RODO-2510 file (C-alpha; in nm, 4 decimals, decimal comma):
residues 406
     n   res          X          Y          Z
     1     m    -0,6525     1,0976     3,1035
     2     s    -0,9170     1,3659     3,0440
     3     m    -0,8129     1,7073     2,9296
     4     t    -0,9509     2,0484     2,8363
     5     d    -0,8388     2,2281     2,5228
     6     p    -0,7101     2,5734     2,6247
     7     l    -0,7573     2,6963     2,2678
     8     a    -1,1180     2,5821     2,2354
     9     p    -1,3678     2,8565     2,1454
    10     q    -1,5245     3,0202     2,4512
    11     e    -1,8671     3,0704     2,2933
    12     p    -2,1593     2,8855     2,4574
    13     q    -2,1700     2,5249     2,3452
    14     r    -2,4726     2,3775     2,1741
    15     d    -2,5660     2,0160     2,1187
    16     t    -2,5819     2,0479     1,7417
    17     l    -2,3000     1,9686     1,5013
    18     r    -2,2676     2,0812     1,1440
    19     d    -2,5469     1,9655     0,9159
    20     a    -2,4655     1,6523     0,7209
    21     g    -2,4905     1,8375     0,3895
    22     a    -2,6253     1,7199     0,0565
    23     v    -2,6589     1,3503     0,1312
    24     a    -2,9595     1,1200     0,1338
    25     p    -3,1483     1,0776     0,4611
    26     l    -2,9486     0,8625     0,7005
    27     r    -3,0585     0,5081     0,7743
    28     r    -3,2911     0,4094     1,0551
    29     d    -3,1413     0,0601     1,0997
    30     d    -2,9087    -0,1956     0,9407
    31     f    -3,1708    -0,3010     0,6866
    32     d    -3,1745     0,0515     0,5441
    33     r    -2,8033     0,0373     0,4714
    34     d    -2,6782     0,0207     0,1133
    35     v    -2,4715    -0,2767     0,2217
    36     w    -2,3153    -0,5388    -0,0042
    37     c    -2,1246    -0,8603     0,0455
    38     l    -1,7605    -0,8455    -0,0645
    39     m    -1,5708    -1,1712    -0,0188
    40     g    -1,7824    -1,2580     0,2825
    41     l    -1,7578    -0,9151     0,4463
    42     a    -2,0407    -0,6642     0,4730
    43     v    -1,9345    -0,3360     0,3102
    44     d    -2,1294    -0,0133     0,2633
    45     a    -2,1454     0,1646    -0,0727
    46     a    -2,0378     0,4893     0,0920
    47     d    -1,7769     0,7521     0,0103
    48     i    -1,5922     0,9772     0,2535
    49     t    -1,8646     1,2461     0,2428
    50     r    -2,1272     0,9932     0,3428
    51     a    -1,9013     0,8575     0,6172
    52     m    -1,8547     1,2071     0,7636
    53     a    -2,2307     1,2633     0,7546
    54     e    -2,2868     0,9367     0,9424
    55     i    -2,0360     1,0370     1,2102
    56     d    -2,1853     1,3854     1,2493
    57     d    -2,5371     1,2430     1,2717
    58     a    -2,4338     0,9888     1,5352
    59     a    -2,2571     1,2541     1,7438
    60     r    -2,5560     1,4878     1,7160
    61     t    -2,8233     1,2310     1,8006
    62     g    -2,6341     0,9935     2,0279
    63     r    -2,6940     0,7026     1,7878
    64     k    -2,4288     0,4349     1,8338
    65     l    -2,1901     0,4094     1,5389
    66     s    -1,9032     0,1643     1,5455
    67     f    -1,7330     0,1668     1,2062
    68     v    -1,4662    -0,0522     1,0492
    69     t    -1,2380     0,0055     0,7510
    70     p    -1,1757    -0,3434     0,6075
    71     n    -0,8441    -0,4033     0,4360
    72     v    -0,6576    -0,7224     0,3462
    73     n    -0,5777    -0,7929     0,7113
    74     f    -0,9485    -0,7728     0,8024
    75     l    -1,0381    -1,0013     0,5121
    76     v    -0,7785    -1,2656     0,5995
    77     r    -0,8638    -1,2611     0,9709
    78     a    -1,2364    -1,2911     0,9020
    79     a    -1,1773    -1,5904     0,6740
    80     a    -0,9705    -1,7722     0,9365
    81     d    -1,1477    -1,6775     1,2601
    82     p    -1,5278    -1,6871     1,3085
    83     a    -1,4978    -1,4604     1,6144
    84     a    -1,3126    -1,1961     1,4100
    85     r    -1,5752    -1,2255     1,1362
    86     r    -1,8500    -1,1717     1,3924
    87     e    -1,6775    -0,8649     1,5413
    88     i    -1,6423    -0,7065     1,1971
    89     l    -2,0021    -0,7939     1,1064
    90     n    -2,1231    -0,6307     1,4298
    91     a    -1,9973    -0,2889     1,3163
    92     d    -2,2606    -0,0315     1,2194
    93     l    -2,0739     0,0964     0,9123
    94     s    -1,8104    -0,0722     0,6953
    95     l    -1,5895     0,1397     0,4662
    96     v    -1,3623    -0,0336     0,2181
    97     d    -0,9931     0,0394     0,2727
    98     g    -0,7055    -0,1167     0,0831
    99     a    -0,6437    -0,1170    -0,2912
   100     p    -0,6887    -0,4972    -0,3289
   101     l    -1,0412    -0,4830    -0,1858
   102     v    -1,1351    -0,1909    -0,4100
   103     m    -1,0097    -0,3872    -0,7114
   104     m    -1,2071    -0,6964    -0,6094
   105     a    -1,5172    -0,4824    -0,5627
   106     k    -1,4861    -0,3541    -0,9194
   107     l    -1,4418    -0,7057    -1,0559
   108     l    -1,7520    -0,8280    -0,8722
   109     g    -1,9773    -0,5319    -0,9453
   110     v    -1,9905    -0,4093    -0,5850
   111     p    -2,0444    -0,0309    -0,6159
   112     v    -1,7766     0,0958    -0,3793
   113     p    -1,7410     0,4640    -0,4805
   114     s    -1,3809     0,4919    -0,3660
   115     r    -1,1342     0,3736    -0,1074
   116     v    -1,2059     0,5223     0,2368
   117     a    -0,8972     0,4785     0,4527
   118     g    -0,9481     0,5408     0,8222
   119     s    -0,6595     0,7866     0,8241
   120     d    -0,8112     0,9816     0,5318
   121     l    -1,1487     1,0001     0,7068
   122     f    -0,9881     1,1219     1,0295
   123     e    -0,7875     1,3840     0,8410
   124     a    -1,1009     1,5040     0,6631
   125     l    -1,2739     1,5508     0,9983
   126     r    -0,9643     1,7148     1,1411
   127     r    -0,8910     1,9578     0,8595
   128     r    -1,2402     2,0851     0,7897
   129     p    -1,3027     2,4345     0,9342
   130     g    -1,4520     2,4719     1,2771
   131     f    -1,8277     2,5132     1,2594
   132     a    -2,0914     2,6910     1,4617
   133     g    -2,1647     2,5141     1,7888
   134     r    -1,8752     2,2888     1,8829
   135     r    -1,6055     2,0697     1,7439
   136     l    -1,6199     1,6891     1,7472
   137     k    -1,4691     1,5664     2,0760
   138     v    -1,2126     1,2853     2,0427
   139     f    -1,0643     1,0445     2,2981
   140     f    -0,7500     0,8450     2,2071
   141     f    -0,7315     0,4943     2,3579
   142     g    -0,4097     0,2975     2,3085
   143     g    -0,1098     0,3610     2,0864
   144     r     0,2590     0,3335     2,1606
   145     d     0,4104     0,5093     2,4599
   146     g     0,3527     0,8834     2,4442
   147     a     0,1739     0,8762     2,1084
   148     a    -0,1828     0,9299     2,2334
   149     e    -0,0796     1,2251     2,4515
   150     a     0,1174     1,3792     2,1632
   151     a    -0,1759     1,3270     1,9254
   152     a    -0,4124     1,4991     2,1693
   153     e    -0,1773     1,7941     2,2068
   154     a    -0,1385     1,8215     1,8283
   155     l    -0,5153     1,8364     1,7781
   156     n    -0,5574     2,1027     2,0424
   157     r    -0,3010     2,3319     1,8802
   158     e    -0,5363     2,3505     1,5824
   159     r    -0,8772     2,5063     1,5264
   160     g    -1,0172     2,2458     1,2906
   161     g    -1,3125     2,0150     1,3262
   162     l    -1,1745     1,8024     1,6127
   163     e    -1,0695     1,8623     1,9711
   164     a    -0,9098     1,6091     2,2043
   165     v    -1,0817     1,5657     2,5395
   166     g    -0,8680     1,2831     2,6708
   167     w    -0,6314     0,9939     2,6175
   168     l    -0,5401     0,6689     2,7895
   169     n    -0,2683     0,4149     2,7223
   170     p    -0,3795     0,0888     2,8891
   171     g    -0,0460    -0,0883     2,8363
   172     f    -0,0117    -0,4414     2,7026
   173     g    -0,2823    -0,6315     2,8901
   174     d    -0,5500    -0,8491     2,7393
   175     v    -0,9005    -0,7395     2,6420
   176     d    -1,0368    -0,8364     2,9840
   177     a    -0,7868    -0,6147     3,1664
   178     m    -0,8572    -0,3273     2,9288
   179     s    -1,2323    -0,3623     2,9913
   180     s    -1,2287    -0,3012     3,3655
   181     d    -1,4787    -0,0648     3,5251
   182     a    -1,1967     0,1782     3,6045
   183     v    -1,0917     0,1989     3,2384
   184     i    -1,4470     0,2399     3,1093
   185     d    -1,5283     0,4994     3,3763
   186     e    -1,2214     0,7076     3,2876
   187     i    -1,3117     0,7103     2,9195
   188     n    -1,6764     0,7963     2,9890
   189     a    -1,5771     1,0807     3,2214
   190     a    -1,4222     1,2635     2,9230
   191     e    -1,7654     1,2870     2,7524
   192     a    -1,6199     1,2267     2,4075
   193     d    -1,8124     1,1991     2,0817
   194     f    -1,5579     0,9737     1,9131
   195     i    -1,3211     0,7130     2,0625
   196     v    -1,0203     0,6363     1,8432
   197     v    -0,8864     0,2928     1,9430
   198     a    -0,5286     0,1845     1,8720
   199     l    -0,4585    -0,1578     2,0244
   200     g    -0,3669    -0,3650     1,7204
   201     a    -0,6423    -0,4573     1,4749
   202     a    -0,7531    -0,7881     1,6300
   203     k    -0,7421    -0,6744     1,9930
   204     g    -0,8888    -0,3332     1,9153
   205     q    -1,1912    -0,4729     1,7325
   206     a    -1,2505    -0,7270     2,0089
   207     w    -1,2345    -0,4471     2,2694
   208     i    -1,4901    -0,2369     2,0795
   209     d    -1,7211    -0,5346     2,0344
   210     r    -1,6977    -0,6099     2,4068
   211     n    -1,7491    -0,2576     2,5369
   212     q    -1,9598    -0,0580     2,2904
   213     g    -2,2676    -0,0907     2,5091
   214     r    -2,0794     0,0333     2,8186
   215     l    -1,9279     0,3397     2,6531
   216     t    -2,1220     0,6643     2,6367
   217     a    -1,9399     0,7982     2,3300
   218     p    -2,1609     0,7336     2,0259
   219     v    -1,8810     0,6919     1,7682
   220     m    -1,5861     0,4549     1,7898
   221     s    -1,3446     0,2835     1,5562
   222     h    -1,0105     0,1083     1,5574
   223     l    -0,7794     0,3442     1,3663
   224     g    -0,4413     0,2322     1,4904
   225     a    -0,2119     0,4258     1,2591
   226     v    -0,4106     0,7482     1,3100
   227     v    -0,2631     0,8008     1,6559
   228     d     0,0934     0,7823     1,5226
   229     f     0,0113     0,9959     1,2197
   230     t    -0,1532     1,2645     1,4337
   231     a     0,1293     1,2570     1,6880
   232     g     0,3825     1,2965     1,4067
   233     g     0,5782     0,9834     1,5004
   234     v     0,5135     0,8091     1,1671
   235     a     0,4919     0,9810     0,8292
   236     r     0,1942     0,9126     0,6049
   237     a     0,2495     0,7924     0,2518
   238     p     0,2448     1,0640    -0,0179
   239     q    -0,0731     1,0743    -0,2265
   240     w     0,0990     0,9385    -0,5353
   241     v     0,2109     0,6318    -0,3375
   242     a    -0,1418     0,5737    -0,2056
   243     r    -0,2944     0,6177    -0,5528
   244     a    -0,0512     0,3597    -0,6912
   245     g    -0,1663     0,1062    -0,4308
   246     l     0,1777     0,0978    -0,2677
   247     e     0,0930     0,2372     0,0741
   248     w     0,1813    -0,1001     0,2244
   249     a     0,5403    -0,0587     0,0975
   250     w     0,5611     0,2884     0,2515
   251     r     0,4329     0,1546     0,5834
   252     i     0,7037    -0,1116     0,5838
   253     k     0,9631     0,1586     0,5172
   254     e     0,8335     0,3552     0,8162
   255     e     0,7768     0,0517     1,0398
   256     p     0,9948    -0,2411     0,9225
   257     s     0,8378    -0,4828     1,1715
   258     l     0,5170    -0,4760     0,9654
   259     w     0,6691    -0,6872     0,6893
   260     k     0,5787    -1,0122     0,8697
   261     r     0,2120    -0,9168     0,8924
   262     y     0,1988    -0,8036     0,5300
   263     y     0,3719    -1,1216     0,4135
   264     k     0,1242    -1,3407     0,6025
   265     d    -0,1693    -1,1349     0,4758
   266     g    -0,0395    -1,1620     0,1190
   267     l    -0,0365    -1,5410     0,1375
   268     g    -0,3854    -1,5415     0,2847
   269     l    -0,5093    -1,3086     0,0118
   270     a    -0,3702    -1,5353    -0,2596
   271     r    -0,5655    -1,8289    -0,1153
   272     l    -0,8848    -1,6230    -0,1000
   273     v    -0,8441    -1,5085    -0,4605
   274     l    -0,8338    -1,8718    -0,5713
   275     t    -1,1084    -2,0060    -0,3469
   276     g    -1,3385    -1,7063    -0,3152
   277     l    -1,2834    -1,4512    -0,5898
   278     a    -1,2299    -1,6771    -0,8919
   279     p    -1,5576    -1,8731    -0,8498
   280     q    -1,7544    -1,5466    -0,8408
   281     l    -1,6136    -1,3712    -1,1466
   282     g    -1,8967    -1,4777    -1,3766
   283     r    -2,1689    -1,3706    -1,1351
   284     r    -2,2130    -0,9938    -1,1333
   285     r    -2,4884    -0,7782    -0,9857
   286     l    -2,8438    -0,7951    -1,1159
   287     d    -2,9382    -0,4656    -1,2783
   288     a    -3,2840    -0,5735    -1,3956
   289     a    -3,5693    -0,4872    -1,1590
   290     g    -3,8096    -0,7753    -1,2057
   291     e    -4,0716    -0,9049    -0,9661
   292     a    -3,9350    -1,0288    -0,6351
   293     g    -4,1010    -1,1462    -0,3185
   294     a    -4,0226    -1,2337     0,0418
   295     d    -4,3256    -1,3788     0,2184
   296     l    -4,2911    -1,4209     0,5934
   297     e    -4,4595    -1,6873     0,8046
   298     a    -4,4284    -1,6493     1,1800
   299     a    -4,4239    -2,0109     1,2938
   300     p    -4,4098    -2,0780     1,6699
   301     a    -4,0514    -2,2032     1,6782
   302     e    -3,9019    -2,0203     1,3801
   303     t    -3,9607    -1,7612     1,1111
   304     i    -4,0013    -1,8905     0,7571
   305     i    -3,9301    -1,6550     0,4662
   306     r    -4,0237    -1,7776     0,1194
   307     l    -3,8243    -1,5953    -0,1474
   308     s    -3,9269    -1,5605    -0,5104
   309     g    -3,7949    -1,4048    -0,8306
   310     d    -3,4492    -1,2651    -0,9006
   311     l    -3,3255    -1,0889    -0,5880
   312     g    -3,0948    -0,7992    -0,6751
   313     h    -3,0107    -0,4503    -0,5587
   314     r    -3,2978    -0,2867    -0,7510
   315     n    -3,5815    -0,4869    -0,5956
   316     l    -3,4806    -0,5571    -0,2369
   317     a    -3,7640    -0,3670    -0,0654
   318     p    -3,9644    -0,6815     0,0227
   319     v    -3,6452    -0,8553     0,1397
   320     r    -3,5526    -0,5638     0,3665
   321     e    -3,8974    -0,5613     0,5285
   322     a    -3,9123    -0,9376     0,5742
   323     f    -3,5616    -0,9536     0,7195
   324     r    -3,6368    -0,6585     0,9488
   325     a    -3,9472    -0,8320     1,0815
   326     a    -3,7624    -1,1611     1,1249
   327     a    -3,4816    -0,9899     1,3158
   328     a    -3,7380    -0,8269     1,5454
   329     r    -3,8860    -1,1697     1,6287
   330     g    -3,5416    -1,2981     1,7302
   331     k    -3,6184    -1,6596     1,6362
   332     s    -3,4196    -1,8778     1,3996
   333     v    -3,5020    -1,8223     1,0323
   334     r    -3,5537    -2,0712     0,7530
   335     l    -3,5005    -1,9172     0,4107
   336     d    -3,6888    -2,1047     0,1425
   337     f    -3,5254    -2,0366    -0,1964
   338     s    -3,7537    -2,2732    -0,3875
   339     g    -3,9156    -1,9904    -0,5837
   340     a    -3,6016    -1,7778    -0,6178
   341     g    -3,3869    -1,7429    -0,9277
   342     r    -3,0622    -1,5502    -0,9146
   343     v    -2,9314    -1,3388    -0,6281
   344     d    -2,6577    -1,0771    -0,6159
   345     r    -2,4246    -0,9381    -0,3523
   346     a    -2,6697    -0,6698    -0,2431
   347     f    -2,9073    -0,9490    -0,1419
   348     l    -2,6181    -1,1212     0,0352
   349     g    -2,5452    -0,7931     0,2155
   350     q    -2,8996    -0,7931     0,3548
   351     l    -2,8558    -1,1582     0,4476
   352     l    -2,5435    -1,0656     0,6459
   353     m    -2,7447    -0,8032     0,8329
   354     l    -3,0026    -1,0699     0,9200
   355     e    -2,7224    -1,2983     1,0395
   356     k    -2,5831    -1,0140     1,2522
   357     h    -2,9111    -0,9523     1,4344
   358     l    -3,0060    -1,3170     1,4751
   359     g    -2,6595    -1,3927     1,6118
   360     r    -2,7110    -1,1379     1,8872
   361     a    -3,0340    -1,3173     1,9790
   362     g    -2,8676    -1,6604     1,9778
   363     a    -3,0667    -1,7624     1,6690
   364     q    -2,9465    -1,8986     1,3358
   365     i    -3,0241    -1,9122     0,9647
   366     r    -3,1120    -2,2342     0,7837
   367     i    -3,1755    -2,2656     0,4114
   368     s    -3,3704    -2,4896     0,1784
   369     g    -3,4305    -2,5069    -0,1956
   370     a    -3,1155    -2,3167    -0,2939
   371     n    -3,0284    -2,3496    -0,6636
   372     r    -2,6760    -2,3722    -0,8001
   373     n    -2,6332    -1,9949    -0,8364
   374     v    -2,7342    -1,9280    -0,4757
   375     a    -2,5323    -2,2184    -0,3381
   376     a    -2,2214    -2,1137    -0,5301
   377     l    -2,2360    -1,7512    -0,4105
   378     l    -2,2939    -1,8536    -0,0497
   379     a    -2,0007    -2,0958    -0,0613
   380     a    -1,7629    -1,8486    -0,2281
   381     n    -1,8426    -1,5916     0,0425
   382     r    -1,8069    -1,8431     0,3282
   383     m    -2,1698    -1,7959     0,4322
   384     r    -2,2091    -2,1512     0,5611
   385     y    -2,5674    -2,1708     0,6788
   386     a    -2,7065    -2,5054     0,7889
   387     p    -2,9561    -2,6798     0,5617
   388     a    -3,3098    -2,7132     0,6912
   389     q    -3,3884    -3,0605     0,8223
   390     a    -3,5796    -3,2808     0,5820
   391     a    -3,8786    -3,2890     0,8162
   392     d    -3,8997    -2,9095     0,8034
   393     v    -3,9068    -2,8892     0,4250
   394     s    -4,2410    -2,9160     0,2431
   395     g    -4,2877    -3,1571    -0,0413
   396     a    -4,2450    -2,8792    -0,2965
   397     d    -3,9304    -2,7613    -0,1233
   398     a    -3,7887    -3,1106    -0,1151
   399     a    -3,8574    -3,1619    -0,4867
   400     t    -3,6824    -2,8369    -0,5695
   401     a    -3,3885    -2,9249    -0,3473
   402     r    -3,3532    -3,2675    -0,5161
   403     k    -3,3682    -3,1071    -0,8619
   404     a    -3,0959    -2,8549    -0,7668
   405     a    -2,8734    -3,1352    -0,6388
   406     v    -2,8913    -3,3348    -0,9673
***
């Protein structure tokens, strides 16, 4: 249902939103992201200020921005379901939510500035003062009965940074039913900047992944609890509870049915700590900025990238350019690690971006010449790329591969 805010300012509207503020220039593509690999997930080293700047920039320019806020549930689902992993990887921005993921990031040297919960980000957008031009226009999709309408009405009683321009509760159908032309047309008619989806984490992310290209709103995210919080139906945890990492306990108090999901996620997390976190604890980020290379060969049937040196967050410029060019070709990529030494999770973050773009083109990544350090990190992060066929590997590559296997 589309709606007009009767309290919205009557001044002429302009297409500009508030300037992003004192942040670095925003990225031009995925390979410009300060993205890292955390337990197999791509996560951005971004705080809440950066996240708000990204949202404002997307709304101002029309650039598509689907963002996710990975927590333990995201991590467990991605480990068990390749489709869920792909949907999360397809997001344009990934902000770490959940105290366990922040703790793992610290242990592994992934520079996550702070936890960015989806509800905190929405509140920051909501509570900031109105700015010259217009407020960010929000559409609520999903939520329990009456919650989306109540959330829209609550926003429009305020004069903060957000206004609600519509809401729709599609009921309890599947993703196909919720992706009909009639549903998409109703959402697009509201001319929103930001679609807040609340369908349950798995279904909501699948719906976004299915429909992002059909929706005219530039910004979208699954922020299920935000609808209830904004409507006032569920109380948010006090700050001291959140700081103590006990928000999950508060959520169970407010919604007792959540205990089953949290119990299942807890078991899944314990398995991932043993199989994924523990093997990585001795392998931190590479802070030295030595020589590194990524030489690209555009073969007819594939793209070959020969890597050399230690590949860490301080010397990834050649990797970014090579991966960008390979993604633009859209052919399968063979990564030759024969000349490479160590790699860190910033390199793996760029590798995930390459996987994302090649996957959209129906192409894949194959590897050759990976040493023990590379192989161990790939395995611990469930990045299971196929080995290059023996016939595709040069004699030097084959010798290196045999040496690494000894």
